[in-house]
C-alpha positions as a Markdown table, in Angstrom:
| # | Residue | x | y | z |
|---|---|---|---|---|
| 1 | Met | -112.9 | -18.2 | 96.6 |
| 2 | Ser | -112.1 | -19.4 | 100.1 |
| 3 | Leu | -109.9 | -22.6 | 100.5 |
| 4 | Lys | -113.0 | -24.4 | 101.5 |
| 5 | His | -114.7 | -23.5 | 98.0 |
| 6 | Arg | -111.5 | -24.8 | 96.3 |
| 7 | Ile | -111.6 | -28.0 | 98.0 |
| 8 | Asn | -115.6 | -28.8 | 97.9 |
| 9 | Phe | -115.8 | -28.0 | 94.0 |
| 10 | Pro | -113.9 | -30.8 | 92.5 |
| 11 | Leu | -115.1 | -33.0 | 95.0 |
| 12 | Ala | -118.8 | -32.2 | 94.3 |
| 13 | Thr | -118.2 | -32.7 | 90.8 |
| 14 | Val | -116.6 | -36.6 | 91.3 |
| 15 | Arg | -119.6 | -37.3 | 93.3 |
| 16 | Lys | -122.1 | -36.3 | 90.3 |
| 17 | Ser | -119.8 | -38.1 | 87.8 |
| 18 | Gly | -119.4 | -41.0 | 89.6 |
| 19 | Pro | -122.0 | -43.2 | 88.4 |
| 20 | Val | -120.2 | -42.4 | 84.8 |
| 21 | Val | -116.8 | -42.9 | 86.0 |
| 22 | Leu | -118.0 | -46.3 | 87.3 |
| 23 | Val | -119.6 | -47.4 | 84.1 |
| 24 | Leu | -116.3 | -46.2 | 82.0 |
| 25 | Met | -114.5 | -48.6 | 84.4 |
| 26 | Val | -116.6 | -51.7 | 83.6 |
| 27 | Val | -116.5 | -51.1 | 80.0 |
| 28 | Gly | -113.0 | -50.7 | 80.5 |
| 29 | Leu | -112.3 | -54.2 | 82.2 |
| 30 | Val | -114.9 | -55.5 | 79.8 |
| 31 | Val | -112.7 | -54.3 | 77.1 |
| 32 | Phe | -109.4 | -55.5 | 78.5 |
| 33 | Met | -110.8 | -59.1 | 79.0 |
| 34 | Leu | -112.3 | -59.6 | 75.8 |
| 35 | Gly | -108.8 | -58.7 | 74.4 |
| 36 | Asp | -107.0 | -60.8 | 76.2 |
| 37 | Ala | -109.7 | -63.8 | 75.5 |
| 38 | Met | -109.7 | -63.3 | 71.8 |
| 39 | Pro | -106.2 | -63.8 | 71.1 |
| 40 | Gln | -106.5 | -67.1 | 73.2 |
| 41 | Thr | -109.3 | -68.3 | 71.3 |
| 42 | Ala | -107.5 | -67.4 | 67.8 |
| 43 | Arg | -104.1 | -68.9 | 69.1 |
| 44 | Tyr | -105.5 | -72.1 | 70.8 |
| 45 | Ala | -108.8 | -73.0 | 68.5 |
| 46 | Thr | -107.0 | -75.9 | 66.7 |
| 47 | Phe | -105.6 | -76.9 | 70.0 |
| 48 | Val | -109.1 | -77.2 | 71.8 |
| 49 | Arg | -110.6 | -78.9 | 68.6 |
| 50 | Leu | -107.9 | -81.7 | 68.7 |
| 51 | Ala | -109.0 | -82.4 | 72.2 |
| 52 | Gly | -112.5 | -82.7 | 71.2 |
| 53 | Asp | -111.7 | -85.3 | 68.4 |
| 54 | Val | -109.9 | -87.2 | 71.1 |
| 55 | Arg | -112.9 | -87.2 | 73.4 |
| 56 | Val | -115.4 | -87.9 | 70.5 |
| 57 | Gln | -112.9 | -90.1 | 68.6 |
| 58 | Gly | -110.8 | -91.7 | 71.2 |
| 59 | Glu | -107.5 | -91.2 | 69.1 |
| 60 | Ile | -106.0 | -88.6 | 66.4 |
| 61 | Ser | -102.7 | -89.1 | 64.5 |
| 62 | Asp | -99.1 | -89.2 | 66.0 |
| 63 | Asn | -98.3 | -86.2 | 64.2 |
| 64 | Lys | -101.0 | -84.0 | 65.0 |
| 65 | Leu | -100.2 | -85.0 | 68.6 |
| 66 | Ala | -96.7 | -84.2 | 68.3 |
| 67 | Ala | -97.4 | -81.0 | 67.3 |
| 68 | Ala | -100.0 | -80.3 | 70.3 |
| 69 | Gln | -97.3 | -80.7 | 72.5 |
| 70 | Ala | -95.8 | -77.4 | 71.8 |
| 71 | Tyr | -98.9 | -75.5 | 73.2 |
| 72 | Leu | -98.6 | -76.8 | 76.8 |
| 73 | Thr | -95.4 | -74.9 | 78.0 |
| 74 | Pro | -96.8 | -71.4 | 77.0 |
| 75 | Ile | -100.0 | -72.3 | 78.9 |
| 76 | Ile | -98.0 | -72.8 | 82.2 |
| 77 | Glu | -95.6 | -70.0 | 81.7 |
| 78 | Gln | -98.0 | -67.3 | 80.5 |
| 79 | His | -100.2 | -68.6 | 83.3 |
| 80 | Ile | -103.3 | -69.5 | 81.2 |
| 81 | Cys | -106.0 | -70.3 | 83.1 |
| 82 | Arg | -109.1 | -70.7 | 81.0 |
| 83 | Ser | -110.8 | -74.1 | 81.5 |
| 84 | Asp | -111.1 | -74.8 | 77.8 |
| 85 | Ile | -107.5 | -74.5 | 77.2 |
| 86 | Leu | -106.5 | -76.1 | 80.1 |
| 87 | Lys | -108.5 | -79.2 | 79.9 |
| 88 | Ala | -107.8 | -79.5 | 76.3 |
| 89 | Gly | -104.2 | -79.6 | 77.1 |
| 90 | Met | -104.5 | -82.0 | 80.2 |
| 91 | Arg | -106.4 | -84.7 | 77.8 |
| 92 | Leu | -104.2 | -84.2 | 75.2 |
| 93 | Leu | -101.0 | -84.4 | 77.3 |
| 94 | Leu | -102.3 | -87.8 | 78.8 |
| 95 | Leu | -102.6 | -89.3 | 76.1 |
| 96 | Asp | -99.0 | -88.4 | 74.8 |
| 97 | Leu | -98.1 | -90.0 | 78.0 |
| 98 | Asp | -99.9 | -93.2 | 77.3 |
| 99 | Arg | -98.9 | -93.4 | 74.0 |
| 100 | Lys | -95.1 | -93.6 | 74.8 |
| 101 | Ala | -95.0 | -95.2 | 77.6 |
| 102 | Ala | -93.9 | -98.2 | 76.1 |
| 103 | Thr | -90.9 | -96.7 | 74.2 |
| 104 | Gln | -89.6 | -94.0 | 76.7 |
| 105 | Thr | -86.3 | -94.6 | 78.7 |
| 106 | Ala | -86.5 | -94.1 | 82.0 |
| 107 | Asp | -85.0 | -91.0 | 81.8 |
| 108 | Glu | -87.5 | -90.0 | 79.2 |
| 109 | Arg | -90.2 | -91.0 | 81.1 |
| 110 | Lys | -89.2 | -89.2 | 84.5 |
| 111 | Glu | -89.0 | -86.0 | 82.6 |
| 112 | Ala | -92.5 | -86.5 | 80.8 |
| 113 | Leu | -94.1 | -87.1 | 84.2 |
| 114 | Gly | -92.2 | -84.2 | 85.8 |
| 115 | Phe | -93.8 | -81.9 | 83.0 |
| 116 | Ala | -97.0 | -83.5 | 83.1 |
| 117 | Glu | -96.8 | -82.8 | 87.3 |
| 118 | Thr | -96.1 | -79.4 | 86.7 |
| 119 | Tyr | -99.1 | -78.8 | 84.0 |
| 120 | Met | -101.4 | -80.5 | 86.6 |
| 121 | Arg | -100.5 | -78.1 | 89.7 |
| 122 | His | -100.9 | -75.2 | 87.3 |
| 123 | Gly | -104.3 | -76.6 | 86.6 |
| 124 | Ile | -105.2 | -77.1 | 90.1 |
| 125 | Ser | -104.1 | -73.4 | 90.6 |
| 126 | Cys | -106.7 | -72.0 | 88.3 |
| 127 | Leu | -109.7 | -74.6 | 89.0 |
| 128 | Pro | -109.1 | -75.4 | 92.2 |
| 129 | Gln | -113.0 | -76.2 | 92.3 |
| 130 | Asp | -112.5 | -79.5 | 89.6 |
| 131 | Gly | -112.4 | -82.6 | 90.5 |
| 132 | Asp | -110.9 | -84.5 | 87.5 |
| 133 | Val | -107.5 | -82.0 | 87.8 |
| 134 | Trp | -107.1 | -83.2 | 91.2 |
| 135 | Leu | -107.5 | -86.9 | 89.9 |
| 136 | Arg | -105.1 | -86.8 | 86.9 |
| 137 | Leu | -102.6 | -85.0 | 89.6 |
| 138 | Ala | -103.3 | -88.1 | 91.8 |
| 139 | Met | -102.5 | -90.4 | 88.9 |
| 140 | Ile | -99.3 | -88.7 | 87.9 |
| 141 | Arg | -98.0 | -88.7 | 91.6 |
| 142 | Gln | -98.9 | -92.1 | 91.8 |
| 143 | Leu | -96.9 | -93.2 | 88.6 |
| 144 | Gln | -93.7 | -91.4 | 90.1 |
| 145 | Asn | -94.2 | -93.3 | 93.1 |
| 146 | Ser | -95.2 | -90.4 | 95.5 |
| 147 | Phe | -95.6 | -91.1 | 99.1 |
| 148 | Pro | -99.1 | -92.4 | 99.6 |
| 149 | Glu | -100.4 | -89.6 | 102.0 |
| 150 | Glu | -99.9 | -87.4 | 99.1 |
| 151 | Val | -101.6 | -89.7 | 96.7 |
| 152 | Ala | -104.4 | -90.3 | 99.1 |
| 153 | Thr | -104.9 | -86.3 | 99.7 |
| 154 | Leu | -105.1 | -85.7 | 95.7 |
| 155 | Ala | -107.7 | -88.9 | 95.3 |
| 156 | Asn | -109.9 | -87.9 | 98.3 |
| 157 | Met | -109.8 | -84.2 | 97.0 |
| 158 | Ser | -111.2 | -85.4 | 93.8 |
| 159 | Gln | -113.9 | -87.2 | 95.0 |
| 160 | Met | -115.1 | -83.9 | 97.5 |
| 161 | Met | -115.0 | -81.8 | 94.5 |
| 162 | Ala | -116.4 | -84.2 | 92.0 |
| 163 | Pro | -118.6 | -86.5 | 93.8 |
| 164 | Ala | -121.0 | -87.2 | 91.1 |
| 165 | Asp | -119.3 | -86.1 | 87.9 |
| 166 | Pro | -119.7 | -89.4 | 85.7 |
| 167 | Asp | -116.7 | -89.0 | 83.7 |
| 168 | Val | -114.5 | -88.3 | 86.9 |
| 169 | Leu | -116.4 | -91.2 | 88.8 |
| 170 | Glu | -115.4 | -93.5 | 85.9 |
| 171 | Ala | -112.0 | -92.5 | 85.9 |
| 172 | Arg | -111.4 | -92.7 | 89.8 |
| 173 | Phe | -112.2 | -96.4 | 89.9 |
| 174 | Thr | -109.2 | -96.5 | 87.5 |
| 175 | Leu | -107.3 | -95.1 | 90.0 |
| 176 | Trp | -108.8 | -96.9 | 92.9 |
| 177 | Lys | -107.7 | -100.4 | 90.9 |
| 178 | Ile | -104.2 | -99.5 | 91.0 |
| 179 | Leu | -103.5 | -98.1 | 94.4 |
| 180 | Pro | -101.5 | -99.9 | 96.7 |
| 181 | Pro | -103.1 | -100.9 | 100.1 |
| 182 | Asp | -101.1 | -98.4 | 102.1 |
| 183 | Thr | -102.7 | -95.7 | 100.0 |
| 184 | Leu | -106.3 | -97.5 | 99.8 |
| 185 | Ala | -106.2 | -97.2 | 103.7 |
| 186 | Leu | -106.3 | -93.8 | 103.4 |
| 187 | Thr | -109.3 | -93.3 | 101.1 |
| 188 | Val | -112.0 | -95.6 | 102.6 |
| 189 | Ser | -114.4 | -92.7 | 102.8 |
| 190 | Ala | -114.0 | -91.6 | 99.7 |
| 191 | Arg | -114.1 | -95.0 | 97.8 |
| 192 | Thr | -117.0 | -95.7 | 100.1 |
| 193 | Ala | -119.0 | -92.9 | 98.7 |
| 194 | Asp | -118.1 | -93.8 | 95.0 |
| 195 | Val | -118.9 | -97.2 | 95.8 |
| 196 | Asn | -122.2 | -96.4 | 96.8 |
| 197 | Leu | -123.3 | -93.9 | 93.9 |
| 198 | Leu | -121.8 | -96.4 | 91.2 |
| 199 | Cys | -124.2 | -99.1 | 92.8 |
| 200 | Ser | -127.1 | -96.6 | 93.2 |
| 201 | Lys | -129.9 | -96.2 | 90.2 |
| 202 | Lys | -127.7 | -92.8 | 89.6 |
| 203 | Gly | -124.5 | -94.6 | 89.0 |
| 204 | Ala | -126.3 | -96.5 | 86.4 |
| 205 | Gly | -124.7 | -95.1 | 83.4 |
| 206 | Val | -121.2 | -95.5 | 84.7 |
| 207 | Arg | -121.7 | -99.1 | 85.8 |
| 208 | Arg | -122.0 | -99.9 | 82.0 |
| 209 | Asn | -118.3 | -99.4 | 81.7 |
| 210 | Val | -117.0 | -100.3 | 85.3 |
| 211 | Thr | -118.8 | -103.4 | 85.8 |
| 212 | Asp | -117.3 | -105.6 | 88.3 |
| 213 | Val | -117.6 | -103.2 | 91.6 |
| 214 | Cys | -121.1 | -103.6 | 92.3 |
| 215 | Ala | -120.9 | -107.4 | 91.7 |
| 216 | Lys | -118.4 | -107.7 | 94.3 |
| 217 | Lys | -120.4 | -105.3 | 96.7 |
| 218 | Ser | -123.5 | -107.9 | 96.5 |
| 219 | Arg | -121.7 | -110.9 | 97.6 |
């Protein structure tokens, strides 16, 4: 057998078996992804359910909330990017921040806000298209007395990524109301878009909870 035949024979075999190899690769990838997702689902099932309880009921017990905080650091360290887990952590983290705000020392508050910032930045690295995560980071950075330009950029990104999501729209008005004038001056386009949407027919549902904006606009 010539050298040419020695080279061509295995190449021909590979070409014929190409579709089979491709199928096996796809199956292997699916199995790998499922194998990674299933342990995460089991490990964070209670955690995600707790966040669901907060969304529906508005509250959970202090003990349950404290226990949930132990799940947050591994989400960052293990670079978990599943949307349901990330958003559950965000909800529970923010509830914990709100609950402890009145009792924490200045150093404890600084540390808690620093961790929240780290968590939200991880969330943005995983879900850069999610306007809610941009908004929550803007809120955290405002509480940390960040530069107006940074907070405004984060808020503007939230409006760009989630211009019409009712929950995010409502939450953004909470931010607009607490921002100082120098930051508000850098968010005019985003705020105008939010006000126009809120005061339109499409904003009727959100207007039930944000009641004072459109009345001021009509004056």
